[in-house]
C-alpha positions, 0 to 999 in steps of 0.5 A: 356989280353983285350977282344977281343968279340967285334972284333970277333962278328963284324967279325962274322957279316961282314963274314955273310955280305960276305956269303950273297953277295957270295948267290947273286953273285952265289959262292955258295961254298964261301957262305956256307963256310963264313957262317961257319966262321960267326958262328964259330966267333960269338961262340967265342965272346961269349967265349972271352965275359965270359973269357973263351978260345975256341979252333977249328973250330967245331962249334957243339963241341964249343956249347957243351963247351959253353952249360956247361955255357949257355943253348943250344937247340938241334936244334941250334947244329943241326945248327952247324952241318949243317955248320961244314960240310962246313968248308973243302970241300967248299975250297979244290978239294980233298974233292971230287973224282973229280971236284971243290967244286964250282962244287958241291954247290948249291943255296939251300945249300947256303940259308940253310947255310946262315939260320943257320948261322944266328940262331947262330948268333942271339943266340950269339947276346942274350948272349953277355955282350954288344949290339952285333950291329956292 
């Protein structure tokens, strides 16, 4: 089986760009979700690069598993936990008593999500066995 780590990291970078574009266009819920996706895919790229399997969508749990093989800081896990909260409610109206996700997400939240994702992508890029440049 081929190692697809580079593909996963390239998609993480593309998702991060999508998160930035969504921030600019005012689609804050999509910016938050794309930031979460970028971080998740970047972490999974590190797993793949090391020949490990990664399952699930909870970035903090994935980093916890990765921490068995790599030093992961508490700050990085905290950033992951912030992003984990954007996985479901950014997309589904039943995440709130009433209204749609687009009614609840703010520029400030999207900017914070981008910052957390950028931190995780940087960590992952530093721990990949290839340049991580896409």
